[in-house]
C-alpha positions in Angstrom: -24.2 93.7 239.9 -25.7 97.0 239.2 -29.5 97.5 239.4 -31.2 97.8 235.7 -32.0 101.4 234.7 -33.4 100.1 231.4 -36.5 97.7 232.5 -38.6 99.2 229.7 -37.7 96.9 226.7 -38.1 99.7 224.1 -35.7 102.2 226.1 -33.1 99.3 226.2 -33.4 98.8 222.5 -32.8 102.3 221.8 -30.3 102.6 224.6 -26.6 103.1 224.1 -24.0 101.8 226.5 -20.7 104.0 226.6 -17.6 102.3 227.8 -14.3 104.1 228.3 -11.1 102.4 229.8 -8.5 104.6 231.2 -5.3 104.6 233.1 -4.8 108.4 233.2 -6.5 110.6 236.0 -5.9 113.8 233.9 -8.7 112.6 231.4 -11.6 112.5 234.1 -13.2 115.5 233.2 -13.0 114.8 229.4 -14.6 111.4 230.0 -17.5 112.8 231.8 -17.9 115.8 229.6 -18.0 113.7 226.4 -20.8 111.7 227.9 -22.9 114.5 229.4 -22.6 116.4 226.3 -24.3 113.7 224.3 -27.7 114.5 223.2 -28.8 111.1 223.0 -31.2 110.5 225.6 -31.2 106.8 226.4 -27.6 106.1 227.7 -25.3 105.0 230.1 -21.6 105.2 230.8 -19.4 102.4 232.1 -15.8 103.7 233.2 -13.0 101.3 233.9 -10.0 102.4 235.8 -6.9 100.2 234.8 -4.5 101.7 237.3 -3.8 100.6 240.8 -3.2 103.9 242.2 -6.2 105.8 240.6 -8.7 107.2 243.1 -11.9 105.3 242.6 -13.7 107.1 245.3 -13.1 110.4 243.6 -14.4 109.2 240.5 -17.5 107.9 242.1 -17.9 111.1 243.9 -18.1 113.0 240.6 -20.6 110.7 239.3 -22.7 110.7 242.4 -25.7 112.7 241.0 -25.9 110.6 237.6 -27.5 107.0 238.2 -26.5 105.9 234.8 -22.8 106.0 235.3 -21.0 103.0 236.8 -17.1 103.0 237.6 -15.0 100.1 238.2 -11.3 99.5 238.9 -9.3 96.7 237.5 -5.8 95.6 238.3 -3.4 97.4 236.0 -1.7 94.2 234.9 -4.8 93.3 232.8 -4.7 94.1 229.2 -6.9 96.7 227.5 -8.7 93.9 225.6 -9.8 92.4 229.1 -10.7 95.7 230.3 -13.0 96.3 227.3 -14.5 92.7 227.7 -15.2 93.4 231.3 -16.9 96.7 230.7 -19.2 95.1 227.9 -20.4 92.4 230.5 -21.4 95.4 232.6 -23.6 97.0 230.0 -27.5 96.9 229.8 -28.3 98.5 226.3 -28.5 96.8 223.0 -25.7 99.2 221.5 -22.5 99.5 222.6 -20.1 102.5 221.9 -16.4 102.6 222.7 -15.0 106.1 223.7 -11.5 106.9 223.9 -10.5 108.9 227.2 -8.7 111.7 225.4 -10.8 112.5 222.2 -13.5 114.9 221.6 -16.9 113.6 221.0 -19.4 116.3 219.6 -23.1 116.4 221.3 -24.5 114.8 218.0 -21.7 111.9 217.9 -24.2 109.4 218.9 -27.1 110.4 217.0 -24.9 110.6 213.8 -23.7 106.9 214.6 -27.0 105.4 215.5 -28.9 107.1 212.1 -26.6 104.8 210.1 -28.0 101.8 211.8 -31.4 103.0 210.1 -30.0 103.1 206.5 -27.7 100.3 206.3 -27.7 96.5 207.6 -24.1 96.8 209.4 -23.5 95.4 212.7 -20.9 97.8 213.4 -20.8 101.5 212.7 -17.6 103.5 212.9 -15.5 106.3 211.5 -12.4 105.1 209.6 -12.0 108.6 207.9 -11.9 111.3 210.9 -10.3 114.5 212.2 -7.0 114.6 214.0 -5.9 117.5 215.9 -2.2 117.9 216.9 -1.8 120.0 220.0 1.8 120.7 219.5 1.4 122.4 216.5 -2.3 123.6 216.8 -3.1 122.0 213.3 -6.1 120.0 212.3 -6.0 117.3 209.8 -8.0 114.6 208.1 -7.0 111.0 208.5 -7.8 108.0 206.2 -9.3 110.0 203.2 -12.0 108.4 200.9 -13.4 106.0 203.5 -16.7 107.6 204.4 -20.3 106.3 203.8 -19.1 103.0 202.8 -18.6 99.5 204.1 -15.1 98.8 205.2 -13.0 96.1 206.8 -12.0 98.0 210.0 -12.6 101.3 211.7 -10.8 103.2 214.2 -10.5 102.1 218.0 -12.7 104.5 220.2 -14.8 105.4 217.0 -17.4 102.8 216.8 -20.8 101.7 218.1 -21.4 97.8 218.1 -24.6 95.9 218.1 -24.8 93.9 221.4 -25.2 90.4 219.5 -21.8 90.9 218.0 -20.1 90.2 221.5 -21.8 86.9 221.7 -19.4 85.6 219.0 -16.5 88.0 219.0 -14.6 89.4 222.1 -11.3 91.5 222.3 -8.3 89.9 222.5 -6.1 89.7 225.7 -3.9 92.6 224.1 -3.3 96.3 224.6 -2.1 97.3 221.3 -4.0 96.8 218.0 -6.7 95.0 219.9 -9.3 97.4 217.9 -7.9 96.1 214.6 -7.9 92.5 215.6 -11.3 93.0 216.9 -12.5 94.2 213.5 -10.7 91.3 211.8 -12.3 88.9 213.8 -15.7 90.4 213.2 -15.4 90.2 209.6 -14.2 86.6 210.0 -17.5 86.0 211.6 -19.6 87.7 208.7 -20.3 90.9 210.6 -20.7 93.9 208.4 -18.7 97.3 209.3 -19.9 100.5 207.9 -17.7 103.8 207.9 -20.0 106.8 208.4 -18.9 110.5 207.6 -15.9 112.4 209.2 -18.0 114.5 211.3 -18.7 115.0 215.3 -15.5 113.6 216.4 -11.9 114.6 216.7 -8.8 112.3 217.5 -6.7 114.6 219.8 -2.9 114.1 219.7 -1.5 115.7 222.9 1.9 117.3 223.1 3.2 114.6 225.5 3.3 111.4 223.7 3.3 109.4 227.0 -0.4 110.5 227.3 -1.1 108.1 224.3 -1.4 104.2 224.5 -0.4 104.2 220.8 3.1 105.5 221.1 3.5 106.6 217.5 5.5 109.7 216.3 2.9 112.5 215.3 5.0 113.0 211.9 4.2 109.2 210.9 0.5 109.9 211.5 0.8 113.1 209.5 2.0 111.2 206.6 -1.3 109.5 205.9 -3.3 112.9 206.6 -4.4 115.8 204.7 -3.7 119.2 206.2 -7.1 121.2 206.9 -6.1 124.4 209.0 -4.3 125.8 212.0 -6.7 126.5 214.7 -7.3 127.0 218.5 -11.0 125.8 218.0 -11.1 122.2 216.4 -14.7 121.5 217.8 -16.1 124.2 215.3 -14.5 122.4 212.3 -15.7 118.8 213.0 -19.2 120.1 212.8 -21.1 119.7 209.2 -21.5 123.1 207.8 -22.8 124.3 204.2 -20.3 125.3 201.7 -17.3 124.6 204.2 -14.0 123.9 202.0 -11.6 121.3 203.3 
C-alpha cells in the first residue's frame, strides 16, 4: 500500500487522481508528459501496465523523481474494466480523472474540468463533443456536435473526471470494449448526473496504425459523425479556446 501524500484534508478534497491503463510501451512518454504538463497543482498519477512483457522497472525509473506517481503491473488476461477498478482502489484524492494513453491533454485540461464542478451539481464531468486528429491525413475534426455545456447520458472514455463517491456504488464492468459507455449507463441508473463541458483542451488522436487502438474502428466510420475543421500539423494549437476563432 502506498503512503499517503495527501494527509492534509483540504489538499485531498481539491486533489485529482489521474488513472491511465496501457498495454503499449510506445506511449510511455505521452502518458508522463500529459500528467506533468497539467497545471492543476494537487494531483497524482496511477499507471496500470496491462501486458506481461512490459518493463515495470523501466517505467518506475522514469518516475523516480516524482513521488506522486505510482505504477503497477497486472496480468494481461485481465479486462480493461478490471484494471480501471484496481487503479481506482489505489487513488487518494476525492476526484478521479481517467486519461487515455494515446490522447493529448492540454495543460489546462484539469482546470477546465474541475471548474465545471463549481457551476453544476454534476457527479461526472466529461467531454462528449471533442476534437479528433487523424494522423494518416493530418486532418482535425470535431466529433459529437452540439453536446457542449449541458447534461448528457454519457461522455467519452478517457475524457472524464468522476467524484470519488460515485465509485462506492458503480464500478467498471469486467469488459474491455464499451466499458466507458456501460459505466455511464450504470451511473445514470443510480441517479448520478453527467455533464459535458466544452470541446477545448483535449484531442482524441487516431494513429496511423489501427492496431495501436483498443477501439478497432475504421477511421472513415468515425469521420461520418464528425465535422471537418482543418488540415494541420499542429492540432495542439487548435484545441485551445481563442477569440474570434472560426470553426
